[in-house]
C-alpha positions as a LaTeX table, in Angstrom:
\begin{tabular}{lrrr}
\hline
Residue & $x$ (\AA) & $y$ (\AA) & $z$ (\AA) \\
\hline
Met1 & 106.09 & $-145.75$ & 164.36 \\
Ser2 & 106.05 & $-142.88$ & 162.25 \\
Ala3 & 105.11 & $-143.27$ & 158.79 \\
Ala4 & 108.43 & $-143.37$ & 155.93 \\
Pro5 & 108.35 & $-139.60$ & 154.66 \\
Asp6 & 107.11 & $-138.76$ & 151.14 \\
Pro7 & 109.76 & $-139.86$ & 148.59 \\
Leu8 & 111.08 & $-136.65$ & 147.39 \\
Pro9 & 111.70 & $-134.82$ & 143.80 \\
Val10 & 115.19 & $-135.19$ & 142.34 \\
Leu11 & 116.70 & $-132.71$ & 140.06 \\
Arg12 & 119.83 & $-133.85$ & 138.32 \\
Gln13 & 121.67 & $-130.86$ & 135.33 \\
Thr14 & 122.34 & $-133.77$ & 132.27 \\
Ala15 & 124.08 & $-133.86$ & 128.76 \\
Phe16 & 120.61 & $-132.17$ & 126.70 \\
Gly17 & 118.98 & $-130.53$ & 130.04 \\
Thr18 & 117.98 & $-130.40$ & 133.75 \\
Ala19 & 116.00 & $-133.67$ & 134.46 \\
Lys20 & 114.10 & $-133.98$ & 137.49 \\
Leu21 & 112.21 & $-137.20$ & 138.88 \\
Met22 & 108.92 & $-136.26$ & 140.60 \\
Pro23 & 106.96 & $-139.00$ & 142.88 \\
Asp24 & 103.51 & $-139.05$ & 142.20 \\
Leu25 & 102.29 & $-138.83$ & 146.20 \\
Asp26 & 98.87 & $-140.56$ & 145.38 \\
Ser27 & 100.97 & $-143.04$ & 143.66 \\
Asp28 & 103.27 & $-145.64$ & 145.61 \\
Gly29 & 106.31 & $-146.11$ & 143.83 \\
Ser30 & 105.24 & $-143.94$ & 140.51 \\
Trp31 & 107.16 & $-141.17$ & 139.20 \\
Leu32 & 107.19 & $-138.94$ & 136.00 \\
Leu33 & 110.24 & $-137.24$ & 134.49 \\
Thr34 & 110.86 & $-134.16$ & 132.95 \\
Leu35 & 113.59 & $-132.47$ & 130.63 \\
Asp36 & 113.05 & $-128.73$ & 130.85 \\
Gly37 & 109.90 & $-128.91$ & 131.83 \\
Thr38 & 109.12 & $-131.16$ & 129.35 \\
Pro39 & 107.06 & $-134.62$ & 130.61 \\
Gln40 & 109.72 & $-137.93$ & 129.05 \\
Ser41 & 108.18 & $-140.51$ & 131.17 \\
Tyr42 & 105.88 & $-141.99$ & 133.40 \\
Val43 & 106.89 & $-145.41$ & 135.66 \\
Asp44 & 105.57 & $-147.19$ & 137.92 \\
Leu45 & 107.74 & $-149.70$ & 140.37 \\
Val46 & 105.40 & $-151.20$ & 141.69 \\
Asp47 & 102.88 & $-151.84$ & 138.78 \\
Pro48 & 105.31 & $-151.44$ & 135.54 \\
Thr49 & 101.98 & $-152.28$ & 133.15 \\
Arg50 & 100.86 & $-149.30$ & 133.90 \\
Leu51 & 101.00 & $-146.79$ & 131.38 \\
Glu52 & 99.88 & $-142.96$ & 132.06 \\
Phe53 & 100.86 & $-140.77$ & 129.08 \\
Glu54 & 98.22 & $-141.99$ & 126.45 \\
Tyr55 & 100.54 & $-142.34$ & 123.53 \\
Thr56 & 103.13 & $-145.04$ & 125.34 \\
Arg57 & 99.19 & $-146.65$ & 126.50 \\
Arg58 & 99.17 & $-146.87$ & 121.98 \\
Leu59 & 102.55 & $-148.83$ & 121.81 \\
Gly60 & 101.75 & $-150.88$ & 124.68 \\
His61 & 98.37 & $-151.70$ & 122.85 \\
Leu62 & 100.62 & $-152.45$ & 120.04 \\
Val63 & 103.20 & $-154.43$ & 122.07 \\
Asp64 & 99.64 & $-156.25$ & 123.02 \\
Ala65 & 98.73 & $-157.34$ & 119.52 \\
Leu66 & 102.81 & $-157.88$ & 117.92 \\
Ala67 & 101.95 & $-162.05$ & 119.72 \\
Pro68 & 99.91 & $-163.97$ & 121.52 \\
Ala69 & 100.27 & $-162.99$ & 125.57 \\
Gly70 & 103.67 & $-164.08$ & 126.98 \\
Val71 & 105.43 & $-164.89$ & 124.24 \\
Pro72 & 108.63 & $-162.92$ & 124.29 \\
Leu73 & 109.74 & $-160.28$ & 121.40 \\
Ala74 & 113.27 & $-158.94$ & 120.98 \\
Ala75 & 112.60 & $-155.30$ & 120.63 \\
Leu76 & 114.99 & $-152.32$ & 120.37 \\
His77 & 114.14 & $-148.98$ & 121.89 \\
Leu78 & 115.58 & $-146.52$ & 120.42 \\
Gly79 & 115.44 & $-143.18$ & 123.45 \\
Gly80 & 115.41 & $-144.75$ & 126.40 \\
Gly81 & 113.87 & $-141.95$ & 129.03 \\
Ala82 & 113.07 & $-143.78$ & 132.01 \\
Leu83 & 112.51 & $-146.96$ & 130.12 \\
Thr84 & 108.41 & $-146.93$ & 130.58 \\
Leu85 & 107.80 & $-149.39$ & 127.79 \\
Pro86 & 110.74 & $-151.55$ & 128.50 \\
Arg87 & 109.73 & $-152.30$ & 131.38 \\
Tyr88 & 106.29 & $-153.37$ & 130.40 \\
Val89 & 107.95 & $-155.13$ & 128.00 \\
Ala90 & 109.39 & $-157.43$ & 130.50 \\
Ala91 & 106.39 & $-157.08$ & 132.77 \\
Thr92 & 103.90 & $-158.79$ & 130.53 \\
Arg93 & 106.53 & $-161.10$ & 128.11 \\
Pro94 & 108.84 & $-162.58$ & 130.86 \\
Gly95 & 112.47 & $-164.09$ & 128.85 \\
Ser96 & 112.10 & $-160.55$ & 125.78 \\
Arg97 & 115.55 & $-159.78$ & 124.73 \\
Gln98 & 115.80 & $-155.51$ & 124.70 \\
Leu99 & 117.68 & $-153.39$ & 124.10 \\
Ala100 & 117.64 & $-149.19$ & 125.10 \\
Val101 & 119.29 & $-146.54$ & 123.30 \\
Glu102 & 119.96 & $-143.29$ & 124.99 \\
Ala103 & 121.85 & $-140.18$ & 123.96 \\
Asp104 & 121.60 & $-138.95$ & 127.69 \\
Gly105 & 124.84 & $-140.48$ & 129.41 \\
Pro106 & 123.76 & $-138.75$ & 132.76 \\
Leu107 & 120.32 & $-139.04$ & 132.52 \\
Val108 & 120.58 & $-143.10$ & 131.82 \\
Asp109 & 122.99 & $-142.56$ & 135.61 \\
Leu110 & 120.10 & $-140.82$ & 136.97 \\
Val111 & 117.24 & $-143.56$ & 136.29 \\
Ala112 & 119.31 & $-146.04$ & 136.84 \\
Glu113 & 120.34 & $-144.52$ & 140.64 \\
Val114 & 116.59 & $-143.64$ & 141.61 \\
Leu115 & 114.46 & $-146.10$ & 138.97 \\
Pro116 & 116.65 & $-148.92$ & 139.12 \\
Trp117 & 115.19 & $-151.01$ & 135.72 \\
Gly118 & 116.74 & $-154.79$ & 136.75 \\
Ala119 & 117.18 & $-157.32$ & 134.28 \\
Ala120 & 114.36 & $-155.62$ & 132.36 \\
Ala121 & 116.48 & $-154.56$ & 129.22 \\
Glu122 & 120.65 & $-154.36$ & 128.05 \\
Val123 & 120.93 & $-149.75$ & 128.17 \\
Ala124 & 123.56 & $-148.62$ & 126.11 \\
Val125 & 124.60 & $-144.44$ & 125.95 \\
Gly126 & 124.79 & $-143.35$ & 122.36 \\
Asp127 & 123.17 & $-141.72$ & 119.63 \\
Ala128 & 119.87 & $-143.91$ & 117.71 \\
Arg129 & 120.77 & $-144.02$ & 114.88 \\
Glu130 & 124.53 & $-144.93$ & 115.06 \\
Arg131 & 123.19 & $-148.00$ & 117.09 \\
Leu132 & 120.84 & $-148.67$ & 114.48 \\
Ala133 & 122.83 & $-148.40$ & 111.47 \\
Ala134 & 125.19 & $-150.81$ & 113.64 \\
Thr135 & 122.49 & $-153.43$ & 114.72 \\
Glu136 & 122.57 & $-156.65$ & 114.06 \\
Pro137 & 120.12 & $-156.76$ & 110.66 \\
Ala138 & 117.44 & $-158.97$ & 110.60 \\
Gly139 & 117.73 & $-159.30$ & 114.81 \\
Trp140 & 114.12 & $-156.98$ & 116.32 \\
Asp141 & 110.44 & $-158.16$ & 116.33 \\
Leu142 & 109.84 & $-154.96$ & 117.29 \\
Val143 & 112.07 & $-151.38$ & 116.19 \\
Val144 & 110.45 & $-148.36$ & 118.44 \\
Ala145 & 111.57 & $-144.47$ & 117.41 \\
Asp146 & 110.99 & $-142.65$ & 120.22 \\
Val147 & 113.00 & $-139.63$ & 120.19 \\
Phe148 & 113.36 & $-136.21$ & 121.41 \\
Gln149 & 115.62 & $-133.90$ & 122.43 \\
Gly150 & 113.38 & $-131.80$ & 125.18 \\
Ser151 & 110.57 & $-131.66$ & 123.05 \\
Arg152 & 111.40 & $-132.05$ & 118.89 \\
Thr153 & 112.91 & $-135.19$ & 117.87 \\
Pro154 & 116.36 & $-135.18$ & 116.00 \\
Ala155 & 116.03 & $-134.47$ & 112.15 \\
His156 & 119.11 & $-137.44$ & 111.50 \\
Leu157 & 115.79 & $-139.99$ & 112.31 \\
Asn158 & 113.26 & $-137.98$ & 110.10 \\
Ser159 & 114.98 & $-139.42$ & 106.98 \\
Val160 & 113.38 & $-142.24$ & 104.55 \\
Asp161 & 117.04 & $-143.27$ & 105.10 \\
Phe162 & 116.66 & $-144.39$ & 108.68 \\
Val163 & 113.49 & $-145.81$ & 108.36 \\
Arg164 & 114.94 & $-147.88$ & 105.93 \\
Leu165 & 117.66 & $-149.01$ & 108.78 \\
Ala166 & 115.64 & $-149.68$ & 111.08 \\
Ala167 & 113.67 & $-151.78$ & 107.96 \\
Ala168 & 116.92 & $-153.82$ & 108.01 \\
Ala169 & 117.34 & $-154.54$ & 111.57 \\
Leu170 & 113.95 & $-155.84$ & 111.68 \\
Arg171 & 113.06 & $-160.14$ & 110.91 \\
Pro172 & 110.46 & $-160.79$ & 107.99 \\
Gly173 & 107.25 & $-160.31$ & 110.33 \\
Gly174 & 108.62 & $-157.87$ & 112.79 \\
Cys175 & 107.12 & $-154.15$ & 113.24 \\
Tyr176 & 108.88 & $-150.56$ & 113.51 \\
Ala177 & 106.86 & $-147.74$ & 115.04 \\
Ala178 & 107.66 & $-144.00$ & 115.83 \\
Asn179 & 106.07 & $-141.54$ & 118.09 \\
Leu180 & 105.96 & $-138.30$ & 116.25 \\
Ala181 & 104.33 & $-135.09$ & 117.96 \\
Asp182 & 102.44 & $-132.78$ & 115.36 \\
Gly183 & 99.28 & $-130.50$ & 114.78 \\
Ala184 & 97.52 & $-128.49$ & 111.94 \\
Pro185 & 98.59 & $-129.00$ & 109.24 \\
Leu186 & 100.30 & $-132.40$ & 109.81 \\
Ala187 & 102.64 & $-131.69$ & 107.52 \\
Phe188 & 105.48 & $-133.04$ & 109.09 \\
Ala189 & 103.00 & $-136.76$ & 110.61 \\
Ala190 & 102.66 & $-136.50$ & 106.37 \\
Ala191 & 106.24 & $-136.63$ & 105.54 \\
Gln192 & 106.98 & $-139.62$ & 108.36 \\
Thr193 & 103.74 & $-140.90$ & 106.75 \\
Ala194 & 105.24 & $-140.97$ & 103.21 \\
Asn195 & 108.80 & $-142.07$ & 104.73 \\
Val196 & 107.44 & $-145.18$ & 106.24 \\
Arg197 & 104.80 & $-146.40$ & 103.30 \\
Ala198 & 108.16 & $-145.88$ & 100.97 \\
Val199 & 109.77 & $-148.71$ & 103.37 \\
Phe200 & 107.33 & $-151.60$ & 103.94 \\
Ala201 & 104.24 & $-152.62$ & 102.36 \\
His202 & 101.89 & $-151.95$ & 105.98 \\
Thr203 & 101.25 & $-149.31$ & 107.33 \\
Cys204 & 99.22 & $-147.37$ & 109.58 \\
Leu205 & 98.62 & $-144.57$ & 111.81 \\
Ile206 & 96.98 & $-143.61$ & 115.13 \\
Ala207 & 95.88 & $-139.93$ & 116.76 \\
Glu208 & 93.15 & $-139.15$ & 119.30 \\
Pro209 & 90.05 & $-138.47$ & 116.48 \\
Ser210 & 91.16 & $-134.90$ & 117.44 \\
Val211 & 95.32 & $-134.34$ & 116.20 \\
Leu212 & 94.61 & $-136.14$ & 113.16 \\
Arg213 & 91.92 & $-133.39$ & 112.21 \\
Gly214 & 94.88 & $-131.02$ & 113.30 \\
Arg215 & 92.29 & $-129.32$ & 115.85 \\
Arg216 & 95.25 & $-129.45$ & 118.01 \\
Tyr217 & 98.96 & $-130.29$ & 118.79 \\
Gly218 & 99.50 & $-133.99$ & 120.37 \\
Asn219 & 101.41 & $-137.58$ & 119.45 \\
Leu220 & 100.69 & $-140.15$ & 116.74 \\
Leu221 & 102.26 & $-143.46$ & 116.40 \\
Leu222 & 102.96 & $-144.46$ & 113.12 \\
Val223 & 103.52 & $-148.30$ & 111.98 \\
Gly224 & 104.88 & $-150.40$ & 109.54 \\
Ser225 & 105.42 & $-153.83$ & 108.97 \\
Asp226 & 106.30 & $-156.02$ & 105.59 \\
His227 & 103.67 & $-158.46$ & 107.08 \\
Pro228 & 100.02 & $-157.55$ & 107.29 \\
Leu229 & 99.73 & $-155.66$ & 110.78 \\
Pro230 & 97.13 & $-156.60$ & 113.34 \\
Ala231 & 94.72 & $-153.60$ & 112.80 \\
Asp232 & 91.32 & $-155.20$ & 113.74 \\
Thr233 & 92.54 & $-156.02$ & 116.83 \\
Leu234 & 94.52 & $-153.16$ & 117.71 \\
Ala235 & 91.64 & $-150.98$ & 116.53 \\
Arg236 & 89.56 & $-152.62$ & 119.08 \\
Arg237 & 91.97 & $-151.90$ & 121.86 \\
Leu238 & 92.38 & $-148.44$ & 121.11 \\
Ala239 & 89.08 & $-147.73$ & 120.85 \\
Ala240 & 88.51 & $-149.56$ & 124.40 \\
Asp241 & 91.15 & $-147.38$ & 125.90 \\
Pro242 & 90.04 & $-145.02$ & 128.43 \\
Phe243 & 91.87 & $-142.21$ & 126.37 \\
Pro244 & 90.44 & $-143.70$ & 122.94 \\
Ala245 & 92.69 & $-143.61$ & 119.92 \\
Arg246 & 91.53 & $-144.48$ & 116.35 \\
Leu247 & 93.67 & $-146.41$ & 113.48 \\
Val248 & 94.03 & $-144.94$ & 109.41 \\
Asp249 & 95.43 & $-146.91$ & 107.22 \\
Gly250 & 94.22 & $-147.69$ & 104.03 \\
Pro251 & 93.06 & $-145.12$ & 101.50 \\
Asp252 & 92.79 & $-142.92$ & 104.51 \\
Leu253 & 96.23 & $-143.25$ & 105.10 \\
Arg254 & 97.39 & $-142.75$ & 101.16 \\
Arg255 & 95.00 & $-139.12$ & 101.96 \\
Leu256 & 96.80 & $-137.93$ & 105.27 \\
Ala257 & 99.53 & $-138.22$ & 103.38 \\
Ala258 & 98.93 & $-137.68$ & 99.66 \\
Arg259 & 100.52 & $-134.33$ & 99.01 \\
Ala260 & 103.91 & $-135.45$ & 101.08 \\
Thr261 & 107.17 & $-137.46$ & 99.78 \\
Pro262 & 109.85 & $-139.26$ & 101.28 \\
Val263 & 112.54 & $-137.43$ & 103.16 \\
Pro264 & 116.38 & $-137.63$ & 101.92 \\
Asp265 & 119.44 & $-136.98$ & 104.43 \\
Ala266 & 119.94 & $-134.06$ & 103.10 \\
Glu267 & 115.97 & $-133.09$ & 103.55 \\
Ala268 & 115.53 & $-133.67$ & 107.32 \\
Glu269 & 114.83 & $-131.20$ & 109.39 \\
Pro270 & 114.03 & $-131.31$ & 113.33 \\
Ser271 & 109.87 & $-132.45$ & 114.22 \\
Pro272 & 108.00 & $-128.82$ & 114.97 \\
Pro273 & 108.13 & $-126.88$ & 118.49 \\
Pro274 & 104.83 & $-127.95$ & 119.97 \\
Pro275 & 103.27 & $-124.63$ & 120.72 \\
Ser276 & 103.49 & $-122.36$ & 123.92 \\
Gly277 & 102.30 & $-124.76$ & 126.98 \\
Ala278 & 101.38 & $-127.61$ & 124.71 \\
Phe279 & 103.63 & $-130.44$ & 126.84 \\
Ser280 & 105.62 & $-128.12$ & 129.70 \\
Ile281 & 104.99 & $-128.66$ & 133.05 \\
Gly282 & 106.39 & $-126.62$ & 136.54 \\
\hline
\end{tabular}
């Protein structure tokens, strides 16, 4: 009997560009999603606990540190992509209630067709901020903002007013996490940190040391809560990761955001574009 043929890439025009799902021929059941050449998600259908992207691994560490192992969470994911993190939460915390909001309806259809997620999460098509504003107050343990149109986060998700909406959606002790992308001089990251520090009593920023030093463009994870964060546990997990990251809080975080002020809606701008070739692949 001949071996089954390798899966083929799937190309589809969506609301915001050209999506491509490419099978990882070195790992059965694994796929990379790109939009106009920019990587968006990596999914392992065989093992959804496998997180390939560095920033997604850091989100996974945060999820692991928020509650004892296996305890279900109520998680609102703003930005769906191929639902990597919702699949991880469903696998590690069975019974979790999850909603993922994705603005690109044709992309949702493509992912459902090629990479079905079963009962891992409910998925709604719509604008992340509009859905956040309409969600029940104090209904979520975790709100994750990971919204990119191509390689940039839209302006209306980059204001202190947006962060206040996220805070209102969280239960006491709940956690807000935003995936950012920035490079030297980290002005965008500093402004977003000022937004979160204006709303939450406890804040930290997580990134690779070279990104924090402004030596290269990359992802930063900004976290806020009204309760103390599990910073020590999280820092240990981050340091032990194959792609180590540093957790910045306290005086170091205040210094990073020292010259930044919270950004109101009227002054919010999209995140800065990446330098040429920073993320794009063929």
